[in-house]
C-alpha positions as CSV (number, residue, x, y, z in Angstrom):
1,M,84.9,100.6,88.3
2,E,88.2,101.5,90.0
3,N,91.1,99.2,89.1
4,Y,91.3,96.4,91.6
5,Y,95.1,96.7,91.8
6,I,96.6,99.6,93.7
7,K,99.8,101.5,92.9
8,T,101.7,102.0,96.1
9,N,105.3,102.4,97.2
10,R,107.3,99.2,96.8
11,T,110.8,100.6,97.4
12,F,111.5,100.8,101.1
13,T,115.3,100.6,101.1
14,T,118.1,102.5,99.4
15,I,119.0,99.5,97.3
16,R,115.4,99.0,96.1
17,R,115.1,102.6,95.2
18,N,118.3,102.9,93.3
19,A,119.3,99.5,91.9
20,W,117.6,100.4,88.6
21,I,120.7,102.5,87.8
22,F,122.7,99.3,87.4
23,T,120.2,98.1,84.7
24,V,120.5,101.3,82.7
25,L,124.3,101.4,83.3
26,V,124.8,97.9,81.9
27,A,122.0,97.9,79.2
28,I,122.9,101.3,77.8
29,G,126.4,102.1,78.9
30,G,127.5,98.6,78.0
31,L,126.9,99.3,74.4
32,W,130.0,101.6,74.6
33,V,131.8,99.7,77.4
34,P,130.9,96.0,76.8
35,K,133.0,94.8,79.8
36,L,130.2,96.3,82.1
37,G,128.2,93.3,81.1
38,L,130.6,91.0,83.1
39,L,129.1,92.5,86.2
40,V,125.9,90.6,85.5
41,I,127.8,87.3,86.3
42,L,128.0,88.5,89.9
43,I,124.3,89.3,89.9
44,M,123.6,85.8,88.6
45,L,125.8,84.1,91.2
46,S,124.2,86.3,94.0
47,L,120.6,85.6,93.1
48,T,121.3,81.8,92.7
49,T,123.0,81.7,96.1
50,T,120.3,83.8,97.8
51,S,117.5,81.6,96.4
52,F,119.0,78.5,98.0
53,F,118.4,80.0,101.4
54,K,115.6,82.5,101.0
55,G,113.6,81.7,97.8
56,R,112.9,84.6,95.5
57,H,114.0,87.1,98.1
58,W,116.4,88.6,95.6
59,C,113.6,89.5,93.2
60,G,111.8,91.7,95.8
61,N,114.8,93.2,97.5
62,F,117.9,93.5,95.2
63,C,117.0,92.8,91.6
64,P,118.0,95.8,89.4
65,H,115.2,95.1,86.9
66,G,112.7,94.8,89.8
67,S,113.9,98.2,91.0
68,L,113.4,99.6,87.5
69,F,109.9,98.2,87.3
70,D,108.8,99.2,90.8
71,R,110.4,102.7,90.9
72,I,110.4,103.9,87.3
73,T,107.6,102.2,85.4
74,L,105.0,101.8,88.2
75,P,103.8,105.5,88.1
76,I,103.1,105.3,84.4
77,S,101.9,101.7,84.3
78,F,98.3,100.7,83.5
79,N,98.7,98.3,86.4
80,R,96.3,95.8,85.0
81,K,95.7,92.2,85.9
82,I,98.5,90.0,84.5
83,P,97.1,87.5,82.0
84,N,97.0,84.0,83.3
85,F,98.8,82.5,80.3
86,L,101.9,84.7,81.1
87,K,101.9,83.1,84.6
88,S,101.4,79.6,83.4
89,K,103.9,76.7,83.6
90,Y,103.8,76.4,79.8
91,M,104.9,80.0,79.3
92,T,107.5,79.8,82.1
93,I,109.0,76.5,80.8
94,G,108.7,77.4,77.1
95,F,110.3,80.8,77.5
96,F,113.0,79.4,79.7
97,I,114.0,76.9,77.0
98,F,113.9,79.5,74.3
99,F,115.9,82.1,76.3
100,M,118.5,79.6,77.5
101,F,119.0,78.2,74.0
102,N,119.7,81.7,72.6
103,F,121.8,82.7,75.6
104,T,123.9,79.6,75.4
105,R,124.4,80.0,71.6
106,K,125.6,83.5,72.2
107,L,128.0,82.4,74.9
108,M,129.4,79.7,72.7
109,N,130.0,82.2,69.9
110,A,131.8,84.4,72.4
111,F,134.0,81.6,73.6
112,T,135.3,81.1,70.1
113,L,137.4,84.2,70.8
114,W,138.9,82.6,73.9
115,G,142.4,84.0,74.3
116,N,141.7,86.8,71.9
117,Y,142.1,90.4,73.0
118,N,138.4,91.0,72.2
119,F,137.1,88.0,74.2
120,L,136.0,89.9,77.4
121,D,134.3,92.6,75.3
122,R,132.5,89.9,73.3
123,L,131.5,88.0,76.4
124,G,130.4,91.2,78.2
125,L,128.3,92.2,75.2
126,V,126.3,88.9,75.5
127,F,125.1,90.1,78.9
128,V,124.7,93.7,77.8
129,T,122.4,92.7,74.9
130,T,120.4,90.4,77.2
131,Y,120.0,93.2,79.8
132,L,118.9,95.5,77.0
133,M,116.4,93.0,75.8
134,V,114.9,92.7,79.3
135,L,114.9,96.5,79.7
136,I,112.9,97.0,76.5
137,T,110.6,94.0,76.6
138,G,110.1,94.0,80.3
139,G,109.6,97.8,80.2
140,L,106.9,97.6,77.6
141,F,105.1,94.8,79.5
142,A,105.5,97.0,82.7
143,V,103.8,100.0,81.2
144,L,101.1,98.3,79.1
145,I,100.1,95.6,81.6
146,N,101.8,95.5,85.0
147,P,105.3,96.4,86.3
148,R,106.1,92.9,87.3
149,T,104.7,91.1,84.2
150,W,108.2,90.1,83.0
151,C,109.0,88.6,86.4
152,Q,106.3,86.0,85.9
153,F,108.4,84.1,83.3
154,C,111.8,85.6,83.9
155,P,114.5,82.9,83.4
156,M,116.4,84.1,86.4
157,G,113.2,83.7,88.5
158,S,112.8,80.2,87.2
159,I,116.4,79.4,88.2
160,Q,115.7,80.8,91.7
161,K,112.6,78.6,92.1
162,V,114.6,75.5,91.1
163,V,117.5,76.3,93.4
164,H,115.0,77.1,96.2
165,K,113.4,73.7,95.8
166,L,116.9,72.2,96.4
167,G,117.2,74.2,99.5
168,R,113.9,72.9,100.7
169,M,114.8,69.3,99.9
170,V,117.9,69.5,102.2
171,G,115.9,71.3,104.9
172,I,118.0,74.5,105.0
173,T,115.1,76.9,104.1
174,E,113.2,76.0,107.2
175,K,115.8,77.9,109.2
176,T,116.7,80.6,106.8
177,E,113.7,81.5,104.7
178,M,111.5,84.4,105.9
179,K,108.0,84.2,104.7
180,V,105.0,86.5,105.0
181,T,103.4,85.5,108.3
182,I,100.1,86.5,109.8
183,E,99.8,87.0,113.5
184,N,96.4,85.4,113.8
185,V,94.2,84.3,110.8
186,N,91.1,85.2,112.8
187,K,92.2,88.9,112.8
188,C,92.4,89.0,109.0
189,R,89.8,91.3,107.6
190,K,90.0,89.7,104.2
191,C,90.0,93.1,102.6
192,G,92.3,91.8,99.9
193,K,94.6,94.8,100.2
194,C,97.7,92.5,100.4
195,S,96.6,91.1,97.0
196,R,95.8,94.5,95.6
197,V,99.3,95.9,96.3
198,C,101.2,92.6,95.6
199,P,103.6,93.1,92.7
200,F,102.9,89.5,91.6
201,Q,99.1,89.8,92.3
202,L,99.2,86.9,94.7
203,T,96.5,86.4,97.3
204,P,98.2,85.9,100.7
205,Y,95.0,86.5,102.7
206,L,93.4,83.4,101.1
207,E,96.4,81.1,101.3
208,F,97.9,81.2,104.8
209,G,98.9,77.7,106.0
210,E,98.2,76.1,109.3
211,D,101.5,77.6,110.5
212,N,100.1,81.1,109.6
213,Q,102.7,81.4,106.8
214,F,102.3,82.2,103.1
215,H,104.0,79.4,101.2
216,N,103.6,80.5,97.6
217,I,106.9,79.9,95.8
218,N,106.4,83.0,93.7
219,C,106.3,85.3,96.7
220,I,109.3,87.7,96.4
221,K,109.3,88.8,100.1
222,C,109.2,92.4,99.2
223,A,107.1,93.3,102.3
224,T,104.7,95.5,100.2
225,C,101.7,93.6,101.7
226,I,103.2,94.0,105.2
227,E,103.6,97.8,104.8
228,N,100.0,98.1,103.5
229,C,98.1,95.7,105.7
230,P,95.3,97.8,107.4
231,A,95.2,95.5,110.4
232,N,98.9,95.6,110.9
233,I,99.1,91.8,111.4
234,L,101.6,90.8,108.8
235,S,105.4,90.3,109.1
236,L,108.3,88.4,107.6
237,K,109.3,85.5,109.8
238,T,111.2,82.2,109.7
239,K,109.2,79.1,110.5
240,E,110.4,78.9,114.1
241,K,109.4,82.5,114.8
242,A,106.1,82.1,113.0
243,I,105.2,79.2,115.4
244,K,106.1,81.3,118.4
245,L,104.1,84.2,117.1
246,K,101.0,82.0,116.6
247,K,101.4,80.5,120.0
248,N,101.6,83.9,121.7
249,S,98.9,85.7,119.7
250,N,96.0,87.3,121.6
251,S,92.6,86.2,120.2
252,I,90.5,88.3,122.6
253,G,87.6,89.8,120.6
254,Y,88.1,87.4,117.7
255,E,87.3,84.1,119.3
256,N,83.6,84.2,118.3
257,K,84.1,85.1,114.7
258,Q,81.8,83.1,112.5
259,K,80.3,83.0,109.0
260,I,76.9,84.6,108.8
261,K,74.3,84.5,106.1
262,A,72.1,87.6,106.2
263,K,69.5,89.5,104.2
264,I,69.6,93.3,103.6
265,T,66.2,94.5,105.1
266,D,66.8,98.2,105.0
267,I,69.0,100.8,103.3
268,K,68.6,104.3,104.7
269,D,70.2,107.4,103.1
270,L,71.6,109.6,105.8
271,K,73.6,112.5,104.4
272,N,76.5,113.3,102.0
273,N,77.0,109.9,100.5
274,I,76.5,108.1,103.8
275,R,74.1,105.2,104.1
276,E,72.9,102.9,106.9
277,Y,72.6,99.2,105.9
278,T,70.5,96.9,108.1
279,F,71.1,93.1,107.9
280,S,68.7,90.4,109.3
281,F,70.4,87.1,110.1
282,I,69.3,84.0,108.2
283,Y,72.0,81.6,109.6
284,P,72.7,81.6,112.4
285,E,69.4,83.3,113.5
286,K,71.2,85.1,116.3
287,V,74.6,86.6,116.6
288,D,75.9,88.0,119.9
289,Y,78.4,90.9,119.7
290,K,79.9,93.4,122.0
291,P,79.3,97.1,121.3
292,G,82.5,98.5,119.7
293,Q,83.1,95.4,117.5
294,F,82.9,95.3,113.7
295,I,81.7,93.0,111.0
296,L,83.0,91.9,107.7
297,V,80.8,92.3,104.6
298,K,81.6,90.3,101.5
299,I,81.8,92.5,98.4
300,Q,82.9,90.0,95.7
301,D,83.6,86.4,95.0
302,E,86.6,86.5,92.6
303,P,88.9,87.1,94.3
304,K,86.9,86.8,97.5
305,A,87.0,90.1,99.3
306,F,85.4,91.7,102.3
307,R,85.2,95.1,103.9
308,A,85.1,95.8,107.6
309,Y,82.6,98.2,109.2
310,S,81.9,99.1,112.8
311,I,78.5,97.9,114.0
312,S,76.4,101.0,114.7
313,S,73.4,99.2,116.3
314,S,71.5,96.0,116.7
315,N,68.2,95.0,118.1
316,E,67.8,93.5,121.6
317,D,67.2,89.9,120.5
318,S,70.4,89.9,118.4
319,T,68.7,88.9,115.1
320,K,69.9,91.9,113.1
321,L,72.5,94.7,113.0
322,S,73.2,97.9,111.2
323,I,76.4,99.5,109.8
324,I,77.0,103.0,108.5
325,I,79.1,103.3,105.3
326,K,80.5,106.4,103.7
327,K,81.0,106.2,99.9
328,V,84.7,106.9,99.2
329,E,85.6,108.7,95.9
330,K,87.1,106.0,93.7
331,G,86.7,103.6,96.5
332,Y,86.7,100.0,95.2
333,G,84.6,98.4,98.0
334,T,82.2,101.3,98.8
335,N,81.4,101.7,95.1
336,I,80.4,98.0,94.9
337,I,78.2,98.3,97.9
338,F,76.5,101.5,96.9
339,N,76.0,100.4,93.3
340,N,75.1,96.8,93.7
341,F,73.6,96.1,97.2
342,K,69.8,96.2,97.2
343,V,67.1,95.5,99.8
344,G,66.3,91.8,99.7
345,D,69.8,90.7,98.7
346,V,71.3,87.9,100.7
347,V,74.9,88.6,101.6
348,E,77.8,86.9,103.5
349,L,79.1,88.4,106.7
350,E,81.9,87.3,109.1
351,G,82.3,88.4,112.7
352,P,81.9,89.8,115.2
353,M,85.5,91.0,115.5
354,G,87.6,93.4,117.5
355,N,88.3,94.4,121.0
356,E,89.9,97.8,120.5
357,L,86.7,99.7,121.4
358,V,85.1,97.2,123.8
359,V,84.5,99.2,126.9
360,D,85.7,98.1,130.4
361,G,82.5,98.2,132.5
362,T,84.4,98.6,135.8
363,I,85.6,102.1,135.0
364,E,83.9,105.3,136.2
365,K,85.0,107.9,133.6
366,I,84.9,107.4,129.8
367,L,85.9,109.7,127.0
368,F,84.8,108.8,123.4
369,I,86.5,110.7,120.6
370,G,85.3,110.4,117.0
371,N,85.5,112.3,113.8
372,G,84.1,111.8,110.3
373,I,82.5,108.4,109.8
374,G,84.6,107.2,112.8
375,I,81.7,108.4,115.0
376,T,79.8,105.2,114.0
377,P,80.8,102.8,116.8
378,F,79.9,105.3,119.5
379,I,76.2,105.2,118.5
380,G,76.0,101.7,120.0
381,L,78.6,102.2,122.6
382,T,76.9,105.2,124.3
383,K,73.6,103.3,124.5
384,E,75.3,100.2,125.9
385,V,77.4,102.1,128.5
386,L,74.6,104.3,129.8
387,A,72.1,101.4,130.0
388,N,74.2,98.5,131.2
389,K,77.3,99.9,133.0
390,P,76.1,101.1,136.4
391,N,79.6,101.8,137.6
392,V,80.1,104.5,134.9
393,K,79.6,108.0,136.4
394,E,80.5,110.2,133.4
395,V,80.6,109.7,129.7
396,K,81.9,112.4,127.3
397,L,81.7,112.2,123.5
398,L,83.8,114.5,121.3
399,D,82.3,114.6,117.8
400,G,84.3,116.3,115.1
401,Q,83.0,117.0,111.6
402,R,83.9,119.4,108.8
403,Y,80.4,120.9,108.4
404,E,77.2,121.0,110.5
405,D,75.2,118.9,108.1
406,E,77.7,116.1,108.3
407,F,76.9,115.1,111.9
408,L,75.4,111.6,112.1
409,Y,72.8,110.9,114.8
410,R,73.3,114.3,116.3
411,D,69.7,114.3,117.4
412,Y,70.2,110.9,119.1
413,F,73.2,112.1,121.0
414,E,71.5,115.3,122.1
415,S,68.5,113.3,123.3
416,L,70.8,111.2,125.4
417,V,72.1,114.3,127.1
418,K,68.5,115.1,128.2
419,E,67.8,111.6,129.3
420,D,71.0,110.9,131.3
421,K,73.0,113.5,133.2
422,R,76.1,111.4,133.0
423,F,76.4,111.9,129.3
424,H,78.0,115.0,127.7
425,Y,78.0,115.5,123.9
426,L,80.6,118.0,122.5
427,P,80.3,118.6,118.8
428,I,82.8,120.7,116.9
429,V,83.1,121.7,113.2
430,S,86.4,122.5,111.4
431,R,85.2,124.3,108.2
432,D,81.6,125.5,108.6
433,K,82.0,129.3,109.2
434,N,78.2,129.8,109.3
435,S,77.5,127.2,112.0
436,S,76.8,128.2,115.6
437,I,78.6,125.1,116.8
438,K,82.1,125.5,118.3
439,K,84.8,125.8,115.6
440,G,87.9,123.8,115.5
441,Y,89.0,120.1,115.9
442,V,88.5,117.5,118.6
443,T,92.1,118.0,119.5
444,H,91.3,121.6,120.5
445,L,88.6,120.4,122.9
446,L,91.0,117.8,124.3
447,K,93.6,120.5,125.2
448,D,91.1,122.2,127.5
449,M,89.9,119.1,129.3
450,D,90.7,117.7,132.7
451,L,91.3,114.0,131.8
452,E,92.3,112.6,135.2
453,G,90.8,109.2,135.8
454,Y,89.5,108.8,132.2
455,K,89.8,105.8,129.9
456,V,89.7,107.0,126.3
457,Y,88.3,105.3,123.2
458,M,89.0,106.8,119.8
459,C,87.9,106.1,116.2
460,G,88.4,108.3,113.2
461,S,91.0,109.6,110.8
462,K,94.6,108.6,111.1
463,N,95.8,112.1,111.7
464,M,93.2,112.7,114.4
465,I,94.2,109.5,116.2
466,I,97.9,110.4,116.1
467,D,97.4,114.0,117.3
468,S,94.9,113.0,120.0
469,Y,97.1,110.2,121.2
470,R,100.0,112.7,121.7
471,I,97.8,115.2,123.5
472,L,96.4,112.5,125.8
473,L,99.9,111.4,126.8
474,D,101.0,115.0,127.4
475,K,98.0,115.5,129.7
476,G,99.0,112.4,131.8
477,V,96.7,109.8,130.4
478,K,98.4,106.4,130.6
479,K,99.1,104.4,127.4
480,E,97.1,101.4,128.9
481,D,94.1,103.7,129.2
482,I,94.0,104.7,125.5
483,F,92.2,102.5,123.0
484,Y,91.7,103.3,119.3
485,E,90.5,102.1,116.0
486,S,91.4,104.2,112.9
487,E,88.8,104.6,110.2
488,E,91.6,104.0,107.8
489,R,91.5,100.4,109.1
490,I,87.8,100.0,109.5
491,A,85.2,102.5,108.5
492,I,86.3,103.7,105.1
493,L,88.6,100.9,104.1
494,N,88.0,101.2,100.3
């Protein structure tokens, strides 16, 4: 099974990318120039002051050791789960007492040379040897377990937490501390990616408060979860701004989200590691959804995690639905589903969710664009639009795949062409030299089309979405007439 925790970029600023140089300079260079260790005093004063206003913000944005762990050791780290005992209060308190006892003893020995020519060298060496110890010990932990293992019981981190509590007691942090904030809890897909990339292996998606903020005191505000959120609904906000964000959040398409108990009644192998899973509802017995929405499927209990998939079809009495899943190489979620989910299993779903691909029934011209597994939502959408949207005069579907045998429901779409003159199906392959189907990408088809009066709905790879979006704008399609859902965010979220 693929490791739950993901290696990803954590250094988004110049300071975070290069602060590790300071650690090496002091820990190694200080052995020859001990006075370099005195610079650590400034570090300690800075992190203490910062923590009063912003909690452990220093750890995630300025700490030289943090930079070393995230920039240098992360690529070679085993990146395993940090053992619970290393995160426990007993470990934190016990190590803090041990560390401070030895640190204080060394300081006292240094101060016996007060007034002596060698005093500053001796004092600096105390900090140098401490930095060297952290470099070696923390580095070993970083490689063998997880880059931020040392940070779980780091004495400076403990000091920051104590000072931060003082800041909270006097009420200053409510105005100054920026916390991870979710735009709307109903929009969270509970994929757990914020946890999988978190340097501290915290679980923001399971712990947001009523104010939509993540209050865990160990959060280092590094923004790694924000940068990696597939739904793009996380940010760093003060309490005041978080309240405003919650108040102004748009819940359209998510207001009917509910917990669903369902049984897997059919698993159909389609092609090339793609399967269709059909779920029959147990409770509630019926679930209403709009074509173009998606559903969450729970893949594990500890930590609780879901995966989001577009609904490909449902029956008319709303008692079941189907989703299409492509197995991703080394994909954490899809491997669980493909290996463990069986017909007859009872699973937990949540939804329906989303409004990005819900079609406006008042329009006359519609263009659907899909590639790869991103074609899934258009299976249900084409049926819905042609059957229930009488105002629609023309529907075009661009379907881009690499090879001819990768088309999903091609026969279905071609049958719709024969049944309804309003529907036009335009398949295209990018790599299949032996196919009689038109060669190229959906973007090539777009460039040759007259798009006046169309509203466009896209789902597929990130690059396809970006390239198509630019072409659409160049051809005069208004931004407000372009809707999209990237498969990176839904269909193959691994």
